C-alpha positions as CSV (number, residue, x, y, z in Angstrom):
1,M,-91.2,24.3,52.7
2,P,-94.4,23.6,54.7
3,N,-96.1,26.0,57.2
4,R,-96.3,24.1,59.8
5,S,-97.7,27.1,62.1
6,A,-100.7,27.0,59.8
7,D,-100.5,23.2,59.5
8,S,-100.8,23.4,63.7
9,R,-103.9,25.5,63.7
10,A,-105.8,23.7,61.2
11,L,-104.9,20.9,63.1
12,S,-105.9,22.3,66.5
13,A,-109.5,23.4,64.8
14,W,-110.2,20.1,63.1
15,L,-109.5,18.1,66.8
16,R,-112.1,21.0,68.5
17,R,-115.0,19.9,65.9
18,M,-114.8,16.3,66.9
19,P,-117.8,15.1,67.6
20,G,-118.7,13.5,70.9
21,L,-115.8,15.3,73.2
22,G,-118.4,17.1,75.3
23,A,-119.6,13.2,76.3
24,L,-116.0,13.1,78.1
25,P,-115.1,13.5,81.4
26,F,-111.8,14.7,80.3
27,N,-109.6,16.8,78.0
28,T,-108.8,15.4,74.9
29,A,-105.6,17.8,74.5
30,P,-104.4,19.1,77.8
31,R,-101.9,21.8,77.9
32,R,-100.6,21.6,81.0
33,L,-99.8,19.1,83.9
34,Y,-102.7,18.1,86.4
35,R,-102.6,20.0,89.8
36,V,-104.1,18.6,93.2
37,A,-106.7,21.0,92.9
38,D,-107.3,19.2,89.2
39,L,-107.3,15.9,90.3
40,Y,-108.9,16.0,93.5
41,N,-111.7,18.7,92.1
42,G,-115.3,17.6,93.7
43,R,-113.9,16.3,97.0
44,D,-115.9,17.7,99.6
45,P,-113.7,18.5,102.8
46,Q,-117.3,17.7,105.2
47,N,-117.2,14.3,103.5
48,P,-114.0,12.2,103.6
49,G,-116.3,9.6,101.3
50,S,-116.2,12.1,98.7
51,W,-112.9,11.3,96.9
52,Q,-114.7,9.2,94.9
53,D,-116.6,12.3,93.3
54,S,-113.6,13.6,92.2
55,F,-112.3,13.9,88.7
56,D,-109.7,11.8,88.9
57,N,-112.1,9.2,89.9
58,R,-114.5,9.8,87.7
59,V,-112.2,9.4,84.9
60,Y,-111.3,6.2,85.9
61,R,-114.8,4.7,86.3
62,W,-115.0,6.0,82.8
63,T,-112.2,3.6,81.9
64,L,-114.4,0.5,83.7
65,G,-117.3,-1.6,82.4
66,P,-120.0,-3.3,84.0
67,D,-118.0,-5.5,86.4
68,G,-115.4,-3.4,87.2
69,K,-112.8,-4.0,85.3
70,P,-111.1,-2.0,82.1
71,R,-113.7,-2.2,79.0
72,K,-112.7,-2.8,76.0
73,L,-112.4,0.7,74.1
74,S,-114.0,1.5,70.6
75,L,-111.4,3.1,68.1
76,H,-112.8,6.4,68.8
77,E,-112.3,6.1,72.6
78,T,-108.9,4.6,71.8
79,M,-108.1,7.6,69.7
80,V,-109.2,10.5,72.3
81,E,-107.2,8.2,75.0
82,R,-104.3,8.6,72.8
83,L,-104.4,12.4,72.2
84,H,-104.7,13.1,75.7
85,D,-101.8,11.3,76.6
86,T,-100.0,12.7,73.7
87,G,-100.8,16.3,75.5
88,I,-99.6,14.9,78.7
89,G,-95.9,13.8,77.1
90,Q,-95.7,17.2,75.9
91,A,-96.7,18.8,78.9
92,I,-94.0,16.7,81.0
93,A,-91.4,17.9,78.5
94,R,-91.7,21.4,79.2
95,F,-91.9,20.7,82.9
96,I,-88.8,18.8,82.5
97,D,-86.9,20.8,80.3
98,K,-87.5,24.5,82.8
99,P,-84.4,24.8,85.0
100,K,-85.0,22.7,87.7
101,G,-81.5,20.6,88.0
102,K,-81.4,16.9,87.0
103,A,-84.6,14.5,87.9
104,V,-84.3,11.9,90.3
105,G,-86.6,8.8,90.1
106,F,-88.2,7.0,92.7
107,M,-89.4,3.7,92.5
108,G,-91.2,1.4,95.0
109,G,-93.8,-0.3,96.6
110,H,-97.6,1.1,96.2
111,D,-98.8,-0.6,99.3
112,V,-95.6,0.6,102.0
113,R,-97.3,2.2,104.8
114,R,-96.3,5.7,106.2
115,D,-95.5,4.2,109.5
116,D,-93.0,2.1,107.6
117,P,-89.5,3.2,108.2
118,A,-88.7,2.9,104.9
119,F,-91.5,5.8,104.3
120,R,-89.8,8.1,106.6
121,A,-86.1,7.2,104.9
122,V,-87.4,7.9,101.6
123,A,-89.1,11.1,102.4
124,L,-85.8,12.4,103.8
125,L,-83.9,11.8,101.0
126,A,-86.5,13.3,98.4
127,R,-86.2,16.4,100.9
128,T,-82.4,16.1,101.0
129,L,-82.0,16.2,97.1
130,R,-84.9,18.6,96.5
131,R,-83.2,21.0,98.4
132,A,-80.3,20.8,96.6
133,G,-81.6,21.6,93.3
134,T,-82.5,18.2,92.1
135,S,-85.8,17.6,90.3
136,I,-88.0,14.9,91.5
137,V,-90.0,12.7,89.8
138,T,-92.1,9.4,91.3
139,G,-95.0,7.1,89.6
140,G,-97.2,9.2,91.6
141,G,-99.4,6.8,93.5
142,P,-99.2,5.8,97.3
143,G,-96.6,4.0,99.1
144,L,-93.0,4.7,98.7
145,M,-93.8,7.1,95.3
146,E,-96.0,9.6,97.9
147,A,-93.0,9.4,100.2
148,A,-90.5,11.2,97.5
149,N,-93.1,13.7,96.7
150,F,-93.8,14.3,100.1
151,G,-89.8,15.1,101.3
152,A,-89.9,17.1,98.1
153,F,-93.1,19.2,99.1
154,M,-91.3,19.2,102.8
155,A,-88.1,21.0,101.2
156,P,-89.5,24.5,101.9
157,F,-90.0,23.7,105.3
158,R,-88.3,23.4,108.9
159,D,-87.3,20.0,110.5
160,T,-90.3,20.9,112.9
161,A,-92.8,21.0,110.4
162,F,-91.7,18.0,108.5
163,N,-91.9,16.2,112.1
164,D,-95.0,17.1,112.9
165,A,-96.5,16.1,108.9
166,V,-95.1,12.4,109.4
167,A,-96.8,12.1,112.6
168,R,-100.3,13.5,111.3
169,L,-99.8,11.2,108.2
170,I,-99.5,7.9,110.1
171,Q,-102.5,8.4,111.8
172,N,-103.7,7.0,108.8
173,P,-101.0,4.7,107.6
174,D,-102.2,2.6,105.4
175,P,-103.0,3.6,101.6
176,A,-105.7,1.1,101.6
177,D,-108.1,3.1,103.5
178,R,-108.8,5.5,100.9
179,A,-111.0,8.4,102.6
180,G,-108.1,8.3,105.7
181,W,-104.9,8.0,103.7
182,I,-106.2,11.0,101.7
183,A,-107.7,13.3,104.4
184,S,-104.8,12.9,106.7
185,A,-102.8,14.4,103.4
186,C,-105.0,17.5,103.2
187,D,-104.8,18.1,107.1
188,V,-101.1,18.4,106.3
189,R,-101.7,20.7,103.2
190,T,-104.0,22.7,105.2
191,R,-101.9,23.2,108.1
192,L,-99.0,24.1,105.8
193,L,-100.7,25.9,103.2
194,E,-104.0,27.5,104.3
195,R,-106.1,25.4,102.0
196,W,-105.5,21.7,100.9
197,N,-106.2,22.5,97.3
198,A,-103.9,25.7,97.0
199,S,-100.9,26.0,95.1
200,E,-97.4,24.6,96.6
201,D,-94.2,26.7,97.2
202,P,-92.3,26.1,93.8
203,K,-89.2,25.1,96.4
204,G,-91.4,22.3,96.8
205,W,-92.4,21.2,93.5
206,S,-92.2,17.5,92.0
207,L,-93.6,15.5,89.1
208,G,-95.7,12.5,89.6
209,I,-96.6,10.4,86.6
210,P,-99.2,8.0,87.7
211,T,-101.9,6.3,85.4
212,W,-105.5,5.4,85.1
213,Y,-104.6,1.6,84.0
214,Y,-103.8,1.6,88.1
215,G,-106.9,4.1,88.8
216,S,-107.9,2.3,92.0
217,E,-104.8,3.5,93.5
218,P,-105.5,7.4,93.8
219,P,-102.8,9.6,93.0
220,N,-101.0,11.1,96.2
221,L,-101.4,14.6,97.2
222,F,-97.8,15.8,97.7
223,A,-97.0,15.7,93.7
224,S,-97.2,19.3,92.7
225,H,-98.0,18.3,88.9
226,S,-98.9,15.0,87.4
227,G,-99.0,13.8,84.2
228,K,-101.4,11.3,84.5
229,Y,-101.4,8.9,81.6
230,F,-104.5,6.2,80.3
231,F,-101.9,4.3,78.5
232,N,-99.5,1.9,81.5
233,S,-97.0,1.0,79.0
234,V,-96.2,4.5,77.6
235,R,-96.2,6.2,80.9
236,E,-93.7,3.5,81.9
237,D,-91.5,4.2,79.0
238,G,-91.8,7.9,79.7
239,L,-91.1,7.6,83.5
240,I,-88.2,5.8,83.1
241,S,-86.4,7.7,80.4
242,V,-87.2,11.3,82.3
243,C,-84.9,10.6,85.2
244,D,-81.5,11.8,83.5
245,G,-80.1,12.3,86.9
246,G,-80.8,8.4,88.3
247,I,-83.2,6.3,90.1
248,V,-83.7,4.8,93.9
249,F,-85.5,1.3,93.8
250,G,-87.3,1.2,97.1
251,A,-88.3,-2.0,98.0
252,G,-91.1,-3.5,95.9
253,S,-92.6,-6.1,94.0
254,A,-93.0,-7.2,90.0
255,G,-93.2,-3.3,89.0
256,T,-89.9,-2.2,90.7
257,V,-88.1,-5.4,89.8
258,Q,-89.7,-4.2,85.9
259,E,-88.3,-0.7,86.1
260,V,-85.0,-1.9,87.9
261,F,-83.9,-3.8,84.6
262,Q,-86.0,-1.1,82.1
263,D,-83.3,1.2,83.9
264,A,-80.3,-0.9,83.7
265,N,-81.2,-1.8,79.9
266,L,-80.5,2.2,79.2
267,N,-77.5,1.8,81.2
268,F,-76.4,-1.0,78.9
269,Y,-77.1,0.4,75.8
270,R,-76.1,3.9,76.4
271,D,-74.1,5.8,73.7
272,K,-70.5,5.2,73.6
273,G,-68.7,7.2,75.7
274,A,-71.8,8.4,77.7
275,P,-71.9,7.9,81.7
276,A,-73.9,5.8,83.1
277,A,-76.7,7.4,85.4
278,P,-76.9,6.1,88.9
279,M,-78.8,3.7,89.9
280,V,-79.7,3.0,93.6
281,L,-81.0,-0.2,95.6
282,M,-82.2,1.4,98.4
283,G,-82.7,-1.8,101.3
284,T,-79.5,-3.7,101.6
285,A,-81.6,-7.0,103.3
286,F,-84.1,-7.1,100.3
287,W,-82.0,-6.6,97.1
288,N,-79.2,-8.3,98.4
289,P,-80.4,-11.2,101.0
290,R,-78.1,-13.4,100.7
291,A,-75.5,-11.5,102.0
292,N,-77.3,-9.9,104.5
293,A,-79.7,-12.6,105.7
294,K,-78.6,-11.7,109.6
295,T,-80.1,-8.0,109.1
296,K,-83.4,-9.0,107.7
297,S,-86.2,-8.3,110.4
298,A,-89.4,-10.3,110.5
299,N,-91.5,-7.3,109.1
300,D,-89.3,-7.0,106.1
301,P,-91.1,-8.1,102.8
302,A,-90.2,-11.0,100.5
303,P,-86.5,-10.3,99.8
304,K,-85.9,-9.6,96.0
305,P,-82.3,-10.9,95.5
306,V,-81.9,-8.5,92.4
307,Y,-78.5,-6.6,93.0
308,P,-76.0,-9.8,92.0
309,L,-77.6,-9.8,88.8
310,L,-77.9,-6.3,87.9
311,A,-74.1,-6.2,89.2
312,A,-73.7,-9.1,86.9
313,L,-75.0,-7.6,84.0
314,S,-72.8,-4.5,84.4
315,K,-70.0,-6.3,83.9
316,Q,-71.2,-8.0,80.6
317,A,-72.2,-4.3,79.4
318,A,-69.7,-3.0,76.4
319,A,-69.2,-0.1,79.0
320,P,-69.5,-1.6,82.2
321,F,-71.6,0.4,85.0
322,D,-70.2,-0.8,88.4
323,D,-69.5,2.7,89.4
324,A,-73.2,3.7,89.0
325,L,-74.5,0.9,91.1
326,L,-74.9,1.6,95.0
327,L,-76.6,-0.7,97.4
328,S,-77.1,0.9,100.8
329,D,-79.8,1.6,103.2
330,D,-77.7,5.2,104.8
331,V,-79.6,8.5,103.2
332,D,-76.5,10.8,103.4
333,A,-74.6,8.0,101.3
334,I,-77.0,7.3,98.8
335,A,-77.7,12.0,98.5
336,A,-74.0,11.9,98.2
337,F,-73.6,9.3,95.8
338,I,-76.3,10.6,93.5
339,K,-74.9,14.5,93.5
340,S,-71.5,12.7,92.3
341,F,-73.0,12.4,88.8
342,G,-73.0,15.6,86.8
343,I,-73.6,14.5,83.5
344,A,-77.0,13.2,82.0
345,R,-77.1,9.9,80.6
346,K,-78.0,9.7,77.1
347,A,-79.0,6.0,75.5
348,K,-79.5,4.9,71.5
349,V,-82.2,2.5,72.4
350,M,-84.3,5.5,73.7
351,A,-83.4,7.9,70.5
352,P,-87.1,8.1,68.9
353,R,-88.6,9.3,72.2
354,L,-85.8,12.0,72.7
355,H,-85.2,15.7,71.9
356,K,-81.7,17.0,71.0
357,K,-81.5,17.5,75.3
358,G,-81.9,13.9,75.8
359,R,-84.9,13.7,77.3
360,I,-88.5,12.9,76.5
361,A,-90.6,15.3,74.0
362,L,-93.6,13.0,72.9
363,A,-94.6,9.6,74.8
364,M,-96.5,8.0,71.7
């Protein structure tokens, strides 16, 4: 039999000898997930604009060409990005495999403001689920992704602290105001952790899985752990597959709609006899506008009639998953619905990327 341990050591030694690694702004073989202190290393609290000097933004700039758009990579640059993403995939697997409870994902619009009622609703739902022992997973960015990571972050704290934190965040509500958006998040972290870049209470841990492909959107500061990828296609596939406890979809645009049907695909083609994972569409007027036309307000984003199609698709599956679908705005009802599902879904279509526990092992 081959000596895998010796092979692994030889491969590691070869990687360390690769020329040019010192010129890269990132580690090609990360052994752990990024923390807030890592991603925002280089930020000066006295200078709001210094977030642009952070590790995260330096790496993003490395991916761009002179025109400010993603540049064409050489073969060697593609290789080092792939190596990095392989290490991140393995780090995500180790994080998910720890006894943190089932992982529930939150997807939704990256441009949702902090003063939007949906932001608070998603934060309350994520906080409730995290307090019940559920792991919270998001795309790691702003908007409703930040809301879910923020809710998990606030799980160890009292309601008064939650309300105070929301009030501070909405002083800089717009994610497009990068400096203010980051500064107010750092203010909340400082008040609760004593330092903005301090480690979070494990009871408030959550996972963000962002990508430098959308690097113009800085990662939110409430995901305790971040598995940031270069390749968005790998990141999207992994993000959906790790959510074995279901996914909550808030209002969003094309990216969120794509994620809805990626998730539906796993339920549609799941193993015979395997339970479906819950899919919650949070926002009745948004996801089912015809049936809820009277409840739509002038401030709602452009609705997406996804729910009727999703329900029809469920009925066409060899094993329908109607009972795994919920369209609701009620935070308590959604939390109870998700908690009622106790067994992880396993899907044949994901087998090449899953290890024996049905979770992502290597996102490559």
